[in-house]
C-alpha positions as CSV (number, residue, x, y, z in Angstrom):
1,X,84.0,13.1,-4.6
2,X,80.4,14.3,-3.8
3,X,80.3,11.2,-1.5
4,X,83.3,12.4,-0.1
5,X,81.8,16.1,0.2
6,X,79.1,14.9,1.8
7,X,81.0,12.8,4.4
8,X,83.2,15.6,4.8
9,X,80.1,17.8,5.5
10,X,78.0,15.3,8.0
11,X,81.7,15.3,9.7
12,X,82.3,19.1,10.2
13,X,78.3,18.7,11.4
14,X,78.7,16.3,13.8
15,X,82.2,17.4,15.3
16,X,79.9,20.6,15.7
17,X,77.1,19.3,17.0
18,X,79.4,16.8,20.1
19,X,80.9,20.4,20.5
20,X,77.3,22.5,21.8
21,X,76.9,19.6,23.5
22,X,79.3,19.4,25.6
23,X,79.1,22.6,26.1
24,X,75.1,23.1,26.6
25,X,75.8,19.3,29.0
26,X,78.3,21.7,30.7
27,X,76.3,25.0,31.5
28,X,72.6,22.9,32.5
29,X,74.9,21.0,34.9
30,X,75.2,23.6,36.4
31,X,71.0,25.4,36.6
32,X,69.8,22.1,37.7
33,X,72.4,22.4,40.4
34,X,70.9,25.6,41.5
35,X,67.2,25.5,40.6
36,X,67.0,21.8,43.0
37,X,64.7,22.3,46.4
38,X,67.1,21.2,48.4
39,X,65.0,19.8,52.0
40,X,67.6,19.1,54.2
41,X,66.3,21.9,56.4
42,X,63.4,23.7,57.5
43,X,63.1,27.6,58.2
44,X,60.3,29.5,59.2
45,X,59.7,32.9,61.0
46,X,56.5,33.7,63.1
47,X,55.6,37.4,64.2
48,X,53.6,38.1,67.6
49,X,52.6,40.8,68.4
50,X,53.0,42.3,72.0
51,X,50.3,40.8,74.7
52,X,47.7,41.6,76.4
53,X,47.2,41.3,80.6
54,X,44.2,41.4,82.0
55,X,43.0,41.0,86.4
56,X,40.8,37.8,86.8
57,X,39.7,37.0,90.0
58,X,39.3,33.5,91.6
59,X,38.5,32.5,94.5
60,X,39.3,35.8,96.0
61,X,42.7,35.1,94.4
62,X,43.8,37.8,91.7
63,X,45.1,36.6,89.1
64,X,46.8,37.8,85.4
65,X,45.4,36.1,82.2
66,X,47.3,36.5,79.4
67,X,46.7,36.8,76.0
68,X,48.4,37.2,72.6
69,X,46.5,37.1,69.3
70,X,47.2,33.9,67.2
71,X,48.2,32.0,69.8
72,X,46.2,29.8,72.5
73,X,46.1,29.6,76.3
74,X,47.2,26.8,78.0
75,X,49.8,25.0,79.7
76,X,50.6,21.1,80.6
77,X,50.1,19.8,84.3
78,X,50.9,22.5,86.7
79,X,52.2,24.6,84.5
80,X,51.0,28.8,83.9
81,X,48.4,28.7,81.2
82,X,50.8,30.8,78.9
83,X,50.1,31.6,74.8
84,X,51.3,28.8,72.6
85,X,51.4,29.1,69.3
86,X,50.9,25.7,67.1
87,X,53.4,24.3,63.8
88,X,52.8,22.1,62.0
89,X,55.9,21.2,59.9
90,X,55.6,18.7,57.1
91,X,59.2,16.5,56.8
92,X,61.0,15.7,53.6
93,X,59.6,12.5,52.2
94,X,62.7,9.5,53.9
95,X,63.3,11.9,56.3
96,X,63.8,12.0,59.7
97,X,63.9,14.4,62.6
98,X,66.9,15.2,63.3
99,X,67.3,18.2,65.3
100,X,65.5,22.0,66.0
101,X,66.4,25.6,66.7
102,X,64.5,27.8,67.6
103,X,65.9,31.5,67.9
104,X,64.6,35.6,68.8
105,X,65.6,38.3,67.3
106,X,64.4,40.3,70.7
107,X,63.1,40.0,73.7
108,X,60.6,42.9,75.6
109,X,59.8,43.2,79.3
110,X,55.9,43.5,80.1
111,X,55.1,43.3,83.3
112,X,56.6,42.4,86.7
113,X,55.1,40.7,90.1
114,X,52.2,38.8,87.8
115,X,50.8,35.2,89.2
116,X,48.8,33.6,86.9
117,X,46.9,31.1,87.0
118,X,48.3,27.2,86.6
119,X,46.3,24.7,84.2
120,X,45.9,21.7,86.7
121,X,41.7,22.0,87.6
122,X,39.9,20.4,85.8
123,X,36.0,18.3,86.7
124,X,34.2,15.4,85.0
125,X,30.9,15.6,84.2
126,X,29.5,13.6,86.9
127,X,30.7,15.7,89.4
128,X,28.5,18.0,91.3
129,X,30.5,19.8,94.0
130,X,33.5,21.3,92.9
131,X,35.5,23.0,96.1
132,X,39.4,24.4,95.4
133,X,41.5,25.8,97.7
134,X,42.9,28.1,95.5
135,X,46.2,28.4,93.7
136,X,49.7,30.1,93.9
137,X,54.0,30.4,92.7
138,X,54.7,27.7,94.8
139,X,52.9,25.1,92.8
140,X,54.3,26.4,89.4
141,X,56.3,23.5,87.2
142,X,57.9,25.4,84.3
143,X,61.1,25.7,81.8
144,X,61.1,29.0,79.8
145,X,62.4,26.8,76.9
146,X,61.0,28.4,73.7
147,X,59.1,25.6,71.6
148,X,57.9,22.1,73.5
149,X,58.0,19.2,70.6
150,X,54.5,17.1,70.8
151,X,55.8,15.0,68.3
152,X,56.4,13.0,65.0
153,X,53.2,12.0,63.1
154,X,52.6,9.5,60.3
155,X,49.3,10.9,58.6
156,X,48.9,9.0,55.3
157,X,51.7,8.8,54.6
158,X,53.2,12.4,55.6
159,X,55.0,12.4,58.1
160,X,54.3,15.8,60.1
161,X,56.5,17.2,63.2
162,X,54.1,18.9,66.2
163,X,55.2,21.8,68.1
164,X,54.3,24.1,70.5
165,X,56.2,27.9,70.4
166,X,56.4,29.7,73.5
167,X,55.9,33.5,72.9
168,X,55.7,34.2,75.9
169,X,58.2,34.3,78.5
170,X,57.3,34.1,82.2
171,X,59.3,33.4,86.2
172,X,57.9,32.1,88.7
173,X,59.1,33.2,91.5
174,X,59.7,37.2,90.3
175,X,56.6,37.6,88.7
176,X,58.3,39.4,85.7
177,X,56.4,38.3,81.8
178,X,58.5,38.4,79.0
179,X,57.1,38.6,75.2
180,X,59.0,38.0,71.5
181,X,58.2,39.8,68.6
182,X,59.2,37.2,66.3
183,X,60.6,33.1,66.3
184,X,62.5,31.9,64.0
185,X,62.2,28.1,63.2
186,X,64.9,25.4,61.6
187,X,64.5,22.2,61.9
188,X,67.2,20.0,60.6
189,X,66.7,16.3,59.5
190,X,68.4,13.4,57.4
191,X,68.0,11.0,55.0
192,X,67.2,7.6,55.8
193,X,66.3,4.9,54.2
194,X,61.8,3.8,55.3
195,X,59.3,1.8,54.5
196,X,56.4,3.7,54.4
197,X,53.2,1.2,54.5
198,X,50.3,4.2,53.7
199,X,51.3,6.7,51.4
200,X,49.0,6.5,47.8
201,X,48.3,8.7,45.1
202,X,45.4,10.0,45.9
203,X,44.4,14.2,46.1
204,X,42.4,13.9,49.3
205,X,45.0,12.5,51.0
206,X,47.2,15.3,49.3
207,X,44.8,18.0,50.2
208,X,44.2,16.6,54.1
209,X,47.6,17.2,54.3
210,X,47.7,20.8,53.1
211,X,45.7,21.8,55.5
212,X,47.6,20.2,58.2
213,X,50.7,22.1,58.0
214,X,52.6,25.1,57.7
215,X,54.7,24.5,54.7
216,X,52.6,22.9,52.0
217,X,55.1,23.4,49.5
218,X,56.8,20.5,50.9
219,X,54.6,17.7,49.7
220,X,56.3,18.3,46.0
221,X,58.4,16.1,47.6
222,X,56.5,12.9,48.2
223,X,55.7,13.7,44.6
224,X,58.6,12.2,43.4
225,X,58.9,9.0,44.9
226,X,57.3,6.8,42.1
227,X,58.6,3.5,44.6
228,X,56.8,4.8,47.8
229,X,53.6,5.8,46.2
230,X,51.4,2.7,46.3
231,X,50.2,2.0,42.9
232,X,46.2,1.1,42.7
233,X,44.8,-1.2,40.0
234,X,41.8,0.5,39.3
235,X,39.8,-2.2,39.3
236,X,40.3,-2.4,42.7
237,X,39.8,0.6,44.0
238,X,36.7,2.2,46.2
239,X,36.3,4.8,48.7
240,X,34.2,3.0,51.3
241,X,34.3,0.1,52.8
242,X,31.1,-1.4,55.6
243,X,32.8,-4.0,57.0
244,X,29.8,-6.5,58.8
245,X,28.8,-10.0,58.4
246,X,27.2,-12.2,56.4
247,X,23.3,-12.4,58.3
248,X,23.6,-8.1,57.6
249,X,25.3,-8.4,53.8
250,X,22.1,-7.5,52.1
251,X,20.5,-4.8,54.6
252,X,24.3,-3.2,54.5
253,X,24.5,-3.5,50.7
254,X,20.6,-1.2,50.7
255,X,23.2,2.0,51.9
256,X,25.9,0.6,49.9
257,X,24.0,1.3,46.5
258,X,22.9,5.1,47.4
259,X,26.5,5.5,47.9
260,X,27.8,4.5,44.9
261,X,24.7,6.1,43.0
262,X,26.2,9.5,45.1
263,X,30.0,9.0,43.4
264,X,31.6,7.4,46.6
265,X,32.2,3.5,45.5
266,X,30.9,1.6,48.2
267,X,31.3,-2.4,49.0
268,X,30.0,-4.0,51.7
269,X,32.2,-6.7,52.4
270,X,32.1,-9.5,55.7
271,X,34.1,-11.3,58.1
272,X,33.6,-13.9,56.5
273,X,35.2,-12.3,52.9
274,X,38.4,-12.3,54.9
275,X,38.9,-16.0,56.2
276,X,36.7,-14.6,59.8
277,X,33.8,-15.1,61.9
278,X,32.4,-13.6,64.9
279,X,34.0,-16.5,67.2
280,X,37.4,-16.0,65.6
281,X,37.8,-12.1,65.3
282,X,40.1,-10.0,67.1
283,X,40.5,-6.2,67.7
284,X,44.0,-6.6,65.2
285,X,42.5,-8.2,62.2
286,X,39.6,-5.8,62.3
287,X,42.5,-3.2,62.0
288,X,45.1,-5.5,59.6
289,X,41.2,-6.0,57.5
290,X,41.3,-1.9,56.9
291,X,44.7,-1.7,56.8
292,X,44.6,-4.3,53.9
293,X,41.9,-2.6,51.7
294,X,43.0,0.7,52.7
295,X,45.6,-0.4,49.9
296,X,42.9,-0.1,47.8
297,X,42.1,3.6,48.6
298,X,39.2,3.3,50.8
299,X,38.2,6.9,52.7
300,X,35.7,5.5,54.3
301,X,34.8,2.8,57.4
302,X,31.5,1.6,59.0
303,X,31.9,-0.9,61.4
304,X,28.0,-2.6,60.9
305,X,27.7,-4.6,64.3
306,X,28.4,-3.9,67.6
307,X,31.4,-5.5,70.3
308,X,30.4,-8.5,70.6
309,X,30.5,-9.2,66.4
310,X,32.9,-6.7,65.7
311,X,35.1,-6.6,68.7
312,X,36.7,-2.9,70.3
313,X,39.9,-2.6,71.2
314,X,39.9,-1.3,74.8
315,X,42.4,1.8,75.7
316,X,43.9,3.0,79.3
317,X,44.4,6.6,80.6
318,X,45.4,9.0,83.6
319,X,44.9,11.9,84.0
320,X,46.3,13.7,86.5
321,X,44.8,16.6,88.6
322,X,46.7,18.6,91.6
323,X,45.6,15.9,94.5
324,X,43.9,13.2,92.3
325,X,44.3,11.0,89.9
326,X,41.6,9.6,87.4
327,X,41.9,6.5,85.4
328,X,39.7,4.5,83.1
329,X,39.5,2.0,79.8
330,X,37.5,2.5,77.7
331,X,36.4,1.0,73.9
332,X,38.0,3.3,71.7
333,X,37.0,3.0,67.8
334,X,39.6,5.2,66.6
335,X,42.1,2.2,66.8
336,X,40.4,1.3,63.7
337,X,41.1,4.6,61.9
338,X,45.5,5.0,62.9
339,X,46.9,2.7,61.8
340,X,50.2,3.6,61.8
341,X,52.1,1.7,64.9
342,X,50.2,-1.0,67.0
343,X,49.2,1.0,70.1
344,X,51.3,-1.2,72.8
345,X,54.5,-1.2,72.4
346,X,55.3,-2.2,75.2
347,X,52.7,-5.2,75.4
348,X,51.7,-5.3,79.0
349,X,47.5,-5.0,79.1
350,X,47.5,-1.7,78.7
351,X,46.9,-0.3,75.3
352,X,47.5,3.8,74.1
353,X,49.6,5.0,76.5
354,X,51.3,8.0,75.6
355,X,55.4,5.8,74.9
356,X,53.2,2.5,73.6
357,X,53.9,4.0,70.1
358,X,56.5,3.4,67.3
359,X,60.1,2.4,69.6
360,X,57.7,3.6,72.7
361,X,57.1,7.4,71.1
362,X,53.9,8.2,71.1
363,X,50.9,6.4,69.7
364,X,49.7,7.2,66.2
365,X,46.9,10.4,66.4
366,X,46.0,11.2,62.8
367,X,43.4,9.2,61.1
368,X,43.6,6.8,58.0
369,X,40.0,6.8,57.1
370,X,37.1,8.3,58.6
371,X,35.4,6.2,61.0
372,X,31.5,5.7,62.2
373,X,30.0,2.6,63.8
374,X,26.5,0.5,63.7
375,X,26.2,-0.9,66.8
376,X,23.8,-3.0,66.1
377,X,23.7,-6.5,67.3
378,X,20.7,-7.9,65.3
379,X,19.1,-7.6,62.1
380,X,16.2,-5.2,63.1
381,X,18.6,-2.9,64.8
382,X,20.8,-2.7,61.3
383,X,17.1,-2.3,59.1
384,X,16.6,1.0,62.0
385,X,20.0,2.2,60.3
386,X,20.2,1.7,57.2
387,X,16.7,2.9,56.9
388,X,17.3,6.2,59.1
389,X,20.1,6.7,57.6
390,X,18.8,6.7,54.2
391,X,16.2,8.5,54.7
392,X,18.2,11.2,55.8
393,X,20.4,10.9,53.1
394,X,17.4,11.1,50.7
395,X,15.0,13.8,52.6
396,X,14.1,17.0,50.8
397,X,16.9,19.6,51.2
398,X,14.0,22.3,51.1
399,X,12.3,20.8,54.1
400,X,12.4,23.9,56.9
401,X,13.1,20.9,59.8
402,X,16.3,21.3,58.7
403,X,17.6,24.6,60.0
404,X,16.5,24.1,63.5
405,X,18.8,23.4,66.4
406,X,18.5,23.5,70.1
407,X,20.9,23.6,72.6
408,X,20.6,21.6,75.8
409,X,22.5,23.4,78.6
410,X,22.8,21.2,82.5
411,X,23.4,22.4,85.7
412,X,26.8,21.6,86.2
413,X,28.7,21.9,89.4
414,X,29.6,24.1,92.2
415,X,32.8,26.4,91.4
416,X,33.9,28.2,94.5
417,X,30.2,29.1,96.1
418,X,28.7,30.2,92.7
419,X,26.3,27.8,90.5
420,X,28.3,27.2,86.6
421,X,25.9,26.6,84.0
422,X,26.0,24.6,80.9
423,X,24.3,27.1,78.6
424,X,27.6,29.5,78.4
425,X,29.6,26.7,77.0
426,X,26.7,26.2,74.6
427,X,26.3,29.6,73.3
428,X,29.9,29.6,72.5
429,X,29.2,26.7,69.5
430,X,26.1,30.0,68.0
431,X,28.3,32.0,65.0
432,X,32.0,33.1,65.4
433,X,33.7,32.0,68.6
434,X,37.2,33.4,69.7
435,X,36.6,33.0,73.7
436,X,39.6,31.5,75.3
437,X,42.1,32.6,72.9
438,X,40.9,30.1,69.9
439,X,38.3,31.2,67.1
440,X,35.7,28.7,65.9
441,X,33.0,29.1,63.9
442,X,29.8,27.9,64.9
443,X,26.0,27.6,63.7
444,X,24.4,30.3,62.1
445,X,22.1,32.4,64.0
446,X,20.6,33.9,60.3
447,X,20.6,30.5,58.7
448,X,19.2,28.2,61.6
449,X,15.6,28.8,63.7
450,X,16.6,27.7,67.4
451,X,15.3,26.3,70.5
452,X,17.0,25.6,73.3
453,X,16.4,24.5,77.2
454,X,18.6,26.0,79.7
455,X,18.5,24.8,83.3
456,X,20.0,28.9,84.6
457,X,16.3,29.7,82.6
458,X,14.2,27.3,83.8
459,X,12.2,28.7,86.2
460,X,9.3,27.0,87.9
461,X,7.7,26.8,91.8
462,X,9.6,24.7,94.1
463,X,12.8,25.2,91.8
464,X,15.4,23.1,93.2
465,X,19.4,22.9,92.1
466,X,19.5,20.6,90.1
467,X,22.9,18.8,90.8
468,X,21.1,15.3,92.0
469,X,19.2,15.3,88.6
470,X,16.7,16.3,89.9
471,X,15.5,20.3,89.2
472,X,15.9,22.0,86.1
473,X,14.0,21.6,82.9
474,X,11.8,17.8,82.8
475,X,12.8,15.3,80.5
476,X,9.8,15.9,79.1
477,X,11.1,19.0,77.9
478,X,13.8,17.4,75.9
479,X,11.9,14.7,75.3
480,X,8.6,17.1,73.9
481,X,11.6,19.0,71.7
482,X,13.0,15.6,70.0
483,X,9.2,14.8,68.9
484,X,9.2,18.4,67.8
485,X,11.5,17.5,64.5
486,X,15.3,19.5,65.9
487,X,18.1,18.8,62.8
488,X,21.0,19.2,64.9
489,X,21.2,18.6,69.0
490,X,23.6,20.1,70.9
491,X,24.0,18.9,74.6
492,X,26.3,19.7,78.0
493,X,25.1,17.8,81.2
494,X,25.6,14.8,83.7
495,X,25.3,12.0,82.4
496,X,25.7,8.1,82.9
497,X,26.2,5.1,80.2
498,X,21.8,4.7,80.6
499,X,21.0,7.9,80.8
500,X,21.6,11.3,78.3
501,X,20.2,14.9,78.4
502,X,18.1,13.9,81.8
503,X,16.1,11.1,79.3
504,X,17.2,7.1,80.2
505,X,17.2,4.3,78.0
506,X,13.4,2.8,79.1
507,X,12.5,7.0,78.3
508,X,13.1,6.7,74.8
509,X,9.6,4.7,73.9
510,X,8.3,7.7,73.8
511,X,10.3,9.4,71.2
512,X,8.8,9.1,68.3
513,X,10.3,11.4,65.7
514,X,10.1,11.7,62.1
515,X,12.1,14.4,61.2
516,X,15.7,12.5,62.2
517,X,18.0,14.4,64.8
518,X,22.3,14.4,64.9
519,X,23.3,14.7,68.7
520,X,26.3,15.7,70.0
521,X,26.7,15.2,73.7
522,X,29.7,16.4,75.8
523,X,27.8,14.1,78.8
524,X,29.5,11.2,80.3
525,X,29.9,7.3,79.3
526,X,26.7,8.2,77.2
527,X,29.0,5.9,73.7
528,X,29.9,3.0,76.6
529,X,28.9,0.4,74.0
530,X,31.0,-2.1,75.4
531,X,29.1,-2.8,78.5
532,X,29.5,-6.0,79.5
533,X,28.0,-6.0,83.2
534,X,24.7,-8.3,83.2
535,X,23.0,-5.8,85.8
536,X,23.6,-2.9,82.6
537,X,22.0,-2.3,79.9
538,X,23.3,-0.7,76.3
539,X,24.6,2.6,76.2
540,X,21.4,5.3,75.6
541,X,23.5,6.3,72.1
542,X,22.7,3.1,70.3
543,X,18.2,3.6,71.6
544,X,19.0,6.9,70.4
545,X,20.3,4.9,66.8
546,X,19.2,1.4,66.3
547,X,17.0,0.5,68.9
548,X,14.1,2.0,66.5
549,X,12.4,3.5,63.7
550,X,13.1,7.3,65.5
551,X,15.1,9.7,67.3
552,X,18.6,10.5,65.9
553,X,20.2,9.0,62.2
554,X,23.6,9.5,64.3
555,X,25.7,11.1,66.9
556,X,28.7,11.9,68.3
557,X,28.4,10.1,72.8
558,X,31.7,9.6,74.9
559,X,33.0,6.3,75.6
560,X,33.5,7.6,79.2
561,X,34.0,10.9,80.6
562,X,33.4,14.1,79.6
563,X,35.8,17.1,81.6
564,X,34.9,20.4,81.7
565,X,37.1,23.4,83.9
566,X,37.1,25.6,86.1
567,X,37.1,29.6,86.5
568,X,36.4,29.6,82.2
569,X,34.5,27.3,79.7
570,X,37.8,25.9,78.2
571,X,37.0,22.4,78.8
572,X,38.7,19.4,76.8
573,X,35.3,18.5,75.6
574,X,33.7,21.7,74.6
575,X,37.4,21.5,72.6
576,X,36.3,19.1,70.9
577,X,32.6,20.4,70.4
578,X,33.9,23.2,69.0
579,X,36.4,22.5,66.6
580,X,33.4,19.7,65.1
581,X,30.8,22.2,64.3
582,X,33.9,24.6,63.1
583,X,35.0,22.0,60.4
584,X,31.2,21.9,58.8
585,X,30.6,25.4,59.0
586,X,34.0,26.8,59.2
587,X,36.8,24.6,57.2
588,X,34.0,22.9,54.8
589,X,34.0,25.9,53.0
590,X,37.6,25.3,50.9
591,X,36.6,20.9,51.2
592,X,33.4,20.2,51.2
593,X,34.1,16.8,52.5
594,X,34.1,18.1,55.6
595,X,30.1,18.2,55.8
596,X,30.9,14.8,55.9
597,X,30.1,13.6,59.9
598,X,32.9,11.1,59.8
599,X,35.3,13.6,58.7
600,X,34.3,16.9,60.3
601,X,35.0,14.2,63.6
602,X,38.4,13.3,62.7
603,X,39.0,17.1,61.8
604,X,37.8,18.0,65.4
605,X,40.9,15.7,66.7
606,X,43.5,16.5,64.2
607,X,43.1,20.3,64.9
608,X,43.8,19.1,68.7
609,X,46.7,16.6,68.4
610,X,49.4,19.7,70.2
611,X,47.0,19.5,73.1
612,X,47.3,16.2,73.8
613,X,49.8,16.0,77.0
614,X,47.2,18.9,79.1
615,X,45.5,16.9,81.5
616,X,42.0,15.1,80.1
617,X,43.3,15.7,76.3
618,X,43.9,12.4,75.4
619,X,41.0,11.2,77.7
620,X,38.3,12.5,75.4
621,X,40.4,12.2,72.4
622,X,40.1,9.1,72.9
623,X,36.1,8.3,73.7
624,X,34.6,10.6,70.8
625,X,32.4,7.7,69.6
626,X,30.6,8.8,66.1
627,X,27.9,6.3,66.5
628,X,26.1,6.8,62.5
629,X,27.7,6.2,59.1
630,X,30.7,9.1,58.6
631,X,30.2,8.7,54.5
632,X,27.3,11.0,55.7
633,X,27.0,14.5,54.9
634,X,24.8,17.7,57.4
635,X,22.3,19.2,55.4
636,X,23.6,22.2,56.5
637,X,23.6,24.6,53.5
638,X,21.5,27.7,53.0
639,X,17.7,26.9,52.9
640,X,16.7,27.1,48.8
641,X,19.7,26.7,47.7
642,X,20.3,24.0,44.9
643,X,23.4,22.3,43.8
644,X,25.3,23.9,40.5
645,X,24.6,21.8,37.8
646,X,27.7,19.3,36.6
647,X,30.2,21.3,34.4
648,X,30.4,20.5,31.0
649,X,33.4,17.9,29.9
650,X,36.8,19.7,29.8
651,X,37.6,21.3,26.9
652,X,41.4,21.0,26.0
653,X,44.0,18.3,23.7
654,X,43.9,14.7,23.9
655,X,48.0,14.6,23.9
656,X,51.3,15.7,24.5
657,X,53.9,15.0,26.6
658,X,56.4,15.3,30.0
659,X,57.5,18.6,28.7
660,X,54.9,21.1,28.7
661,X,52.0,22.6,30.5
662,X,48.0,22.5,29.0
663,X,45.9,24.4,29.3
664,X,41.6,22.7,30.0
665,X,38.1,24.4,30.1
666,X,34.7,24.5,31.7
667,X,32.1,26.0,32.4
668,X,28.5,25.4,34.2
669,X,25.7,27.3,35.2
670,X,24.4,27.5,38.9
671,X,20.0,27.3,39.6
672,X,20.5,30.8,41.8
673,X,23.0,32.6,40.3
674,X,25.5,32.5,42.9
675,X,28.9,32.8,42.2
676,X,31.3,29.3,41.5
677,X,34.5,27.6,42.1
678,X,35.9,24.9,40.4
679,X,38.3,22.1,41.0
680,X,40.3,20.3,38.4
681,X,41.0,16.6,38.8
682,X,44.2,15.6,37.5
683,X,44.3,11.7,37.6
684,X,48.0,11.7,38.4
685,X,46.6,11.8,42.8
686,X,46.8,15.9,42.6
687,X,43.7,18.0,41.8
688,X,43.7,21.8,41.3
689,X,43.3,24.0,44.3
690,X,39.4,25.6,44.6
691,X,40.0,27.9,41.9
692,X,37.1,31.6,41.8
693,X,34.8,32.6,42.0
694,X,33.9,33.1,38.6
695,X,30.3,34.1,37.4
696,X,27.6,31.8,36.8
697,X,27.9,30.1,32.9
698,X,32.2,32.1,33.2
699,X,34.1,29.6,32.1
700,X,36.7,28.7,33.6
701,X,40.6,27.5,32.4
702,X,43.0,25.5,34.6
703,X,46.7,24.6,33.3
704,X,48.5,21.2,34.5
705,X,51.4,19.6,32.9
706,X,52.3,15.2,33.9
707,X,55.3,14.0,35.2
708,X,55.3,10.7,33.7
709,X,53.9,9.2,30.6
710,X,50.2,7.1,30.3
711,X,46.7,7.9,29.4
712,X,44.9,10.3,32.5
713,X,40.5,11.2,32.2
714,X,40.5,15.3,33.6
715,X,37.5,15.5,35.2
716,X,35.8,19.1,36.9
717,X,33.7,19.7,39.6
718,X,31.8,23.4,40.3
719,X,30.0,24.1,44.5
720,X,28.7,27.3,45.3
721,X,29.1,29.9,48.4
722,X,26.9,27.5,50.8
723,X,29.7,24.2,49.7
724,X,26.9,23.0,47.2
725,X,29.3,20.8,44.9
726,X,27.9,19.5,41.9
727,X,29.0,16.3,40.3
728,X,32.1,15.6,38.8
729,X,31.9,17.4,34.9
730,X,32.5,13.7,32.3
731,X,36.3,12.4,31.2
732,X,38.4,14.2,28.7
733,X,41.2,11.9,28.4
734,X,44.9,12.9,27.5
735,X,47.4,10.8,26.4
736,X,51.1,11.8,27.4
737,X,54.5,10.5,26.4
738,X,57.4,10.6,27.0
739,X,59.6,12.9,27.0
740,X,61.9,12.4,23.8
741,X,64.1,9.6,23.2
742,X,66.5,10.7,25.5
743,X,63.8,11.3,28.7
744,X,65.8,8.5,30.7
745,X,68.0,11.5,31.2
746,X,67.1,14.2,33.2
747,X,68.3,17.4,31.1
748,X,66.6,20.0,29.5
749,X,63.8,19.8,27.2
750,X,66.5,22.0,25.2
751,X,69.0,19.7,25.3
752,X,66.5,16.9,24.9
753,X,65.8,18.5,20.9
754,X,70.0,19.1,20.2
755,X,69.8,15.5,20.5
756,X,67.4,14.2,19.0
757,X,68.8,16.1,16.0
758,X,72.2,14.8,16.7
759,X,71.1,10.9,16.6
760,X,68.8,11.8,12.8
761,X,72.5,11.6,11.5
762,X,72.6,8.2,11.9
């Protein structure tokens, strides 16, 4: 009898639990549908202030210059220079673009009978005299669509749609001008089955994309796809590949050891490790090697050899101007950093054409790795490169020379009978600059001591206009300036393969500075490292970086022509130089890796993808070549600034499951008592944001939840107001279990607990 009662009670309990279970399943099914985030349509709104209209005069013709806060003024060939808003949209994982709609709520007329300058007049820095007959309404090629599509690009496995919104409308015939206070953007996507080769579970990848796009929350769609994330074998993971040949391996290993000791796991691998030698290696083989190592987590690549050892890929570039066409082929190391597509879809002898991307579309413009080159052809040149890089990396960061920067500006050309000077370009690199409708942060005058060489200011008896390379400041002044020991030297002026800053290859024998320099030059062809004429010497960038123990530890030079613009300092080469220093001194406040010269060089490109079809921009985008170690960080923090001490090992739980959020705490101190920011690394492909500011010694707490079981290492790093970053803390290990025995069902935790109680009856 007692047994029957027990069984009866058990049956009643089971029945009750089953009824409750059915009711809860029904309700939670509705709730889960309501809470599920949909990625089918993306809607964003953009607001604009009323533009300003100012008169400018060029060659006796008066034009109207339109400016709009938050927008850049540029046009395609023969288009008027009107404000445009760059928009980068992250498309969800496994989707493709279906449709773009841009609408407006209100259209306001703000001018009539206006004449706006078109965007077709540019000059090379090899030019010595520039003339123009002026522009008219009849030259204008323009449509009044509300946006222009640049393309859909992949960046480390994330798909990004690049657009330019057009909040200003212009009628070239009547001269009427309108603007839209608000534009509504709607993106429709479709589901596709795709093979994503470059998506990895790395926090740096996610951070890079977050800073590129307008809708960073859509990154969560990429986290949801475990099948697409490359599962890296931790024993094979590393950060930095130095690719070279056996003869150079031991020297480059010295550099690798230093990087590894500073927390950047670096490996030297040779062509023979991959079954190649200098007699059978081709550019596509090098790219495939980098692709294979990318799966192991690399962020940086140094090509340890000149083009006769690690052959370059030449891209074909064309610039169409009013009444003329410029074209050329140049060595493009970007080919080894941007890993999507072939760059030669049509299979002809011209690589890098705008229709050479996947399916005949735009080529890959976002890099997967940060790349530099050591253009060494023999062991002595490798020794020079490695010695100089190590010397810079290990210098006393309180050395006053690190706060010395120089600006060298030459006479550029004659515009409408008036001299145009490089000084005006160079001064845009100092402090903050908002010229030409975009803002950048430059080299701070309150920290750095400046030296200048400007033709505009050089006064002497018998001064001669320097259009033929004579007059202005003499080359001896540039040599003396280098020998005085300047940390950073910026340059704009006329140049060629064997001449830069008026200094020739032969002149570099007079350079004997012990304080090494970082160069950035807009001059033509000085980075043309694939010179193959028997009459031509190596390019001067090689003389500055690897031919002697002096000169530069690294620098950025053009493999082809540098480009400027009439009427304005808004030249294509100038854009990249401004964006480079903006990465170093501006964007590094949220991402300290921006101080690495390879990262800053790539970022200057990424910031300008939306302008790739503007005349000359593609040329400049391709030709920028980093002669140096891409992982080297410039020592640009405040003088006498010290990095924070390594934070304490995080405190927090050591076990849990996927249903809960967990709190972790840590703290450290800063020798200079600066405020601190903290970042937690969760070991699941994500990090926290930089949290802060906190006072030195104040504890920080962050929360995280893991989506799948495993053992994770939680670390934390700190940085101060000057972006000096600490080492990562010792790891706290936490073991995460699954949600429950029913974790294979995507159900609410309350329901999971009821199911577990129900199961306990059996």
